[in-house]
N, C-alpha and C positions, 0 to 999 in steps of 0.2 A: 745326069747332066741338065736335062729339060727341066727337072724340078728346082734344081738350083737356080736357073734362070728365072723361072717364074717367082720363086720365093727367095729373092736376093737380098731381103732385108728383114730384120726383126726388131721390134719394138717391144720393150718389156715394161710392164707396170705392176705395182703391188696390190694385192687385196687385204687390207688390214682388216682386223676383226672389227665389227661394226654392229650396232645396235638394229632392232627389228625395224625401227622407223627411219633408218638410214638409207640413202640410195647410193648407187654407183653409176657415174655417167661418163661417156667417153666421147670426144671429138676427134675426128680425123680428117684432115686437108689432104687432097690430091693436088699437088703442085705440078705434077707432070703435064705433057701435052697430049697424053692418050688415055684412055679408060684404064683404070685400075682395080683388081679384085683384092680385097683385104680379108684375111682369114683370121677371126678373132677366136682365140683359145683360151679358156679359163682352166686352170689346173689347181687341185687341191695341195696342201702342203706336202704330203708325202710324194706326190709326182706320179701317183698310180692312177688317178683318174683326171680326165681331160674332157671337157665339153667345148663343141666349136660351133661356130656360125659364119656367115659370111656377108660382107658388104661390098657392093660395086659402086665406084664412083666415077663420073665422068671427068674429063679433064677440067681442072679448076674449080671443081665442086668440094662441098664440105658437108659431113653428117654429124651431128650429135645425137646420141642415143643412150638410154639406159642398158646397162649390160645385160639385164634378163630380156629385154626385147631381141636381142640378136643371139645370145647365147642361152639356151634353154637350160635350167638346171645348174647354172653357174655355182660353184661352191661359195659358201659364206666368206671364206678367208683362203689365200693362196695367192696366186699370180695370174697375170693375163700376159699373153703373147700376140702381137699383131705382126703377121707375115704378108708380104707382099714384094711387088717388083718395083716399088717406087724408088725414087733416087734419094729419099730423106725420110727420118722420122718426124713426122708434122702432127703429132697426136697430143693430147691433153686429157688427164683423167681427173675426175672430181668424186669426192665424197661428201655427203653433208645430210642435214635433214632441216626443219624448219627454223633452227637456231643456229646452225653454223654451216661453213663452208670451207673446204680445204681442196687444193689441187696440185698436181704436178706434171712434170713433163716425162718422157720415157727415157730409158737407158737402152742401148743397143749391143755394146761390146763388154761391159764389166771390166772389173779391175781386181787386183790383188791388193791394192792399197787405197782405202777410202777414209774420208772424215765426216761424221756427223757434227757439224761446226757447233750448234747449239742445242742442248738437251737440258730439260728442266724438270725437277721433281719437287713437289710439296704435297704428300700424302697423309693420310690420317684424317682427323675431324678437323678439316679445313672449309668445309662448306663451299662457298663460291670461290674460294682461293685453291680448291684442290687442283693438282698439276701433276700429270705424268706424261712420260714420252714412250710411245711406242716405236720400236724399229721393225722394219721388214727386210730381210736378206733373201734375194732371189738366185738360185743357182741353175741357169739354163742349160748348163753342161752335162755331160754323159757320165761323170764321175762325181762321187760325194765331195763336198767342200769342208774343210775344217777351218773355221773362222775364229780368230782371235779378236776379242774387244777391249782396247785399253781406255781406261778412264782417266782423265786428266786428273792431276793430284787434287784431293780435297782440299788441302792445305799447302799453298806455295811454298816449295822448299821442304815439304814433309816428304815421308815414306811414299814410294810407289805403290799404287793399289794393284793387288794381283788381278792379272786378267780374267775374263771370263771367256769360255769357249763353247761354240755351237758347231754342231756338224749338221750341215745341209744337205739333204738328199739329191742325188742327181735328179735333175728337172724338177725340184721341189723347192720349198721356201721354208723359212723359219720366221715366227713373230716373237717378240719379247718386249717385256716393259723394263724399263731402265731400273725403276723402283724395286724390282724383283729379281733382275739378273744381277745387279750389285748390292743386294740387300746388306750382307755383311761389311760392305765398304762406306756406305752411306751414313751420315751422321744423323741421329735422331732428332727430331723438331720438338719434342715435349708434349706432342698432341697425338702420340700413338702411330706415327708415320715416319718417313724419311724426307729429308731435304737435300736438295744439290741443283746447282747451276754450272754446267761447263760444256765439255765437249767429250766425245768419243772417237777413237781412232780404230779402225777395222783392218786386219791382216789375214789373208787368205791364201791357202796353198794353189787354189785355181780361182780363175776371175769370177766374181760375183757382181752383183748389183744390189744396192741398197738404198732404202728411204727412212725418214723419221717422220712422225706425227706427234706434234704436242697437244695434248687435250686437256682442256677446262670445261667446268660444267656448261659455260656460254660461248665457248669459241673453241676452235682448232685451226692449226696450221701445218702444212706439210711441206718437206723439202727433200729432194733427191741428194744423196749423199755426193760429196765432191772428189774428183780425182785433182788434188792439188797441183797447180802449174809448176813446172821444173824451175821457173825464172818469173820474175814479175818486176817491171819497172813502173808500171802504173795501171790501175784498176778504177772503176767507177760504180757507185752504186746510183742509179739514175733517178731516183725518187726518194724524198722522206717528206714526212709532215710532222708538225709539232703545234699545240695549242688549239684554238679554235673551239667554238661552242659545245661540239661533240667530244671534245676532249682528246685529240690526238696525241699520241706519244710515240716517238720513234727511239729504238735503242740499237746502238752500234755494238757489235760482238766481233773482236779480233783475235784470231788464234795464231800464235808463232810455233810452228811445227818445226822449226829449224834448231840443229843442236846448238847453234851459236845465237848469240844476242842479235835482235833486229831493231832498227829504227825506222819508224814509220812516221810519215807526215800525212795529215788529212785536213782537208778543207771543206767546208760547207759554202755551197756557191748558188746564188740566185739563177734565174733564168737569162739574165742580163750579164752574167760573168762577174758579178760582185760578190766579194766574200762576205759571209754572214759571220759575225762573231769574231773569234779569233781563230788562228791556225793552230791545230794541235799537233805536237810532237812528241810522239810516244816511244820509249825505250822498252821493249818486251824481252825478258829473259827466255832462255829455251824453254819450250813448252808452255809459256804463259799465255793466259787468256785475259783480255780486257773488255769490260763491259760497262757501256755508260750510255745515259742517255745522251740525245744530240744537244739538249740545252746544257748539260754539264759537260760533255766533250768540248764543246766550241764556246762555252760561256755566252751563250745567247741570252740576252735580257728579254723577258715577255713583260710588257706593261700590264701593271695591276689595274685592268679594267675588264668589264664584262659585257659581251663575251669577248675573251682574249683573241687577239689576231691570229690567224693561221700563218706560220712560217714554213714555207716549203722551197725545196730545191734539189740539188743532187751533192753528192760527196765525191771528192777526188781523193784516191789513195795512191801514195807514192812511197816505194820502199827505197830509203835512202842509203842502206848499209851498202858500204863500198865492195866488200868482199864477202861472199855468201856461201858457205859450204853446204848448206841444207836447203831444204825446200823453203818457200816464201811464206808469209803471212796469208791468211784468208778471212775474209769479213763477210758479214751478213748484217742486214738491218731487219730488226722486227717493228712493225708498225702496228699500234694497239689503238683500238677505241674503247674508251673508259667510261662507265657511269657509276653511280653509288653502290651498284650491286658487283662492280669488278670489270673485267674486260669482256666487253660485249662482242668484239670482234678482233682477230688478230691474223696478221699475215707476215711470211719471211720471205725476203728478197736475198739472193745471194749476190755478191759482188760480181760485175761483168769484166773479165779480164782480156777480153779480145773483141776489139771493134769489128764491124762489117758494113758493107754498102747494100746487104739485101738481107732483110729480116720477115719472119711470118710470126704472126700472133695466131695461135691455132684454134681460137675460140673467142667470139665476142657476142654480147647480146645487150640490147638496150631497150627491151620489152618492158611493159609496166612493172615497176618495183625493181628492176636491174639496171645498173649502168656498168659500161665498160671504158676503160681510159688508158691513155699511153703517155709515157714521158720519152723524150729523145734527147741525147746530150750529142753535140758536136765535139768529136775527138780532137779535131785538129787545133791547136793553139798557136802554131807558130806561122801557119800560112795565113795570109790577110784576105784571101779570097773566100766568098761566101760558100756555105755548103748547101747545095739545093736537095731537098728533101721531099719526096712524094708519099702520101699516105692513102692508100686505096682500101676502102671498105667494101668486102664482096659478100653477097648472102650465100645461102647452102646450095644454090644452083649454079654458082660461079659468075653471076651477074654483078657488074660494078654498082654500087649503091651510091657512093659518094667518094669524091677525090678532094685531097687538100694537099696544098703546097706550101712549103716554107723556104725561106732563105736564112739560114743560121750563120751568123758571126763566130769567130773562133771561141771555144769554149763556152758557147751560150746553150740555153735548154729551150725545148717547146714542149708544152703539154697539150692534150687534147680529149675529148670524149667522143664517142661513137654516137652519131646521129639517132634520135630516138625513132622507135618503130622496127628496129632490126630483131627479129626474133631468134635468129641463129645465123652465124657466119664467121668470118675470119678476116684478118686485116693484114695486107702486104705493105711493108714499107722498104723504099729504096731510096738511095742517096748517091750523090756526086763523090762523096768522100766518106771515109768510115764514120760510124756513128755507135753510141751505145744506145740500148733501149730496154724499158721495162714496161710492163702492163698490169692493170688490176681489174677485178670484177668484183661487184658487191651489190647489196641491196641499198634502195635509197634512204632507208631509216638506219643504215649501216649495222644491223643485225648480224650481218654476214659480210666478210671482206676476205679476198684471196688474190693472190699474184696470178697472172697469166703467164706462163713462160714465153719468152721472146727467143725464138729459134733462128740463128744465123744460118744462111743458105750460101 
């Protein structure tokens, strides 16, 4: 019983296969009012070998570290478990190198039904357009897991693709590439490889956790598999950007997992609650996926000038189907930075389907060459009162570095950057009424860009 009380919470992360030049970094925030000890364990894929280390954090403190600084002899692939008596999983894992950056939040409970909302494959002799998606499945349980993976139909209305099946050992993990896992189902691209853009559903006989990572020669993006909510009236993607001298492009990806038709209404909205372009009303057949750039979806006209203006805002998603017998839609947005060599940076944001009045961004840095920023959307459209929001930037010792306050009118949005000079820390965001939050980190030359998970508390 004493051990259970000490380690009341487990936070799980994947260890994807990486190159020799790659690093694995972890940030942990202690949001409790007392000192907490965190046991960091790295386990190989078979579940038979585990290396551990410990981190102690004062109340309100944060620590960012390379995995091999805390866990000596950590395996090159597998999974990470962080045990503590803390009241929440407020951690962040990043992998990267000099050219790319990708990060994700943790999972703690697992699920028997998961969604990888956007996977992409373009292999063969594709040079800088080469793309593949790795998946990582973690089984923190005591019995093996049999996981079936279902690929969306390659041709809408065509035959269903046979599922792939993976057995994940107890206390173990499995890694796979979509191009190899579904090699027999994916169409050829006439350059010696496979091509596919879609989604993958996972079904397991015991709860598992899963993540995806999309890799290109110049960028990578990571996303935790989604547990699709049982119902959805409204969701928000708090940030998108398109245009600009650096070539931003935002792509909206919507998946209908229901066995019935779904009608979805989407709007692109500025920070002042003005609609950008046109309202998009989309009818999705059972299992259908729709993927469009923000410009295409909302018919946004970008003036033909150089540099083109940056159009930025948030996306409101409403499910208008009156009677729904299956799960709702799920949406993501992918923000790319492009140059004449291809995508130099890419990040994936999931939709936020639940608002809250208290959020944690588990990592922030504004040291030379890096920036961190956030976007906040006021969830209340009916009430006429202002929503008072407070943003606290805290350093790794738990000291308050800066505080910003905003008064947001219904449906409006506020963005901000972390003040320069913060080597490592985190952000607390509180509000008088529920809000939606998203955050990013990247290099100032935008060779690397990644989302920071916004964790409701």
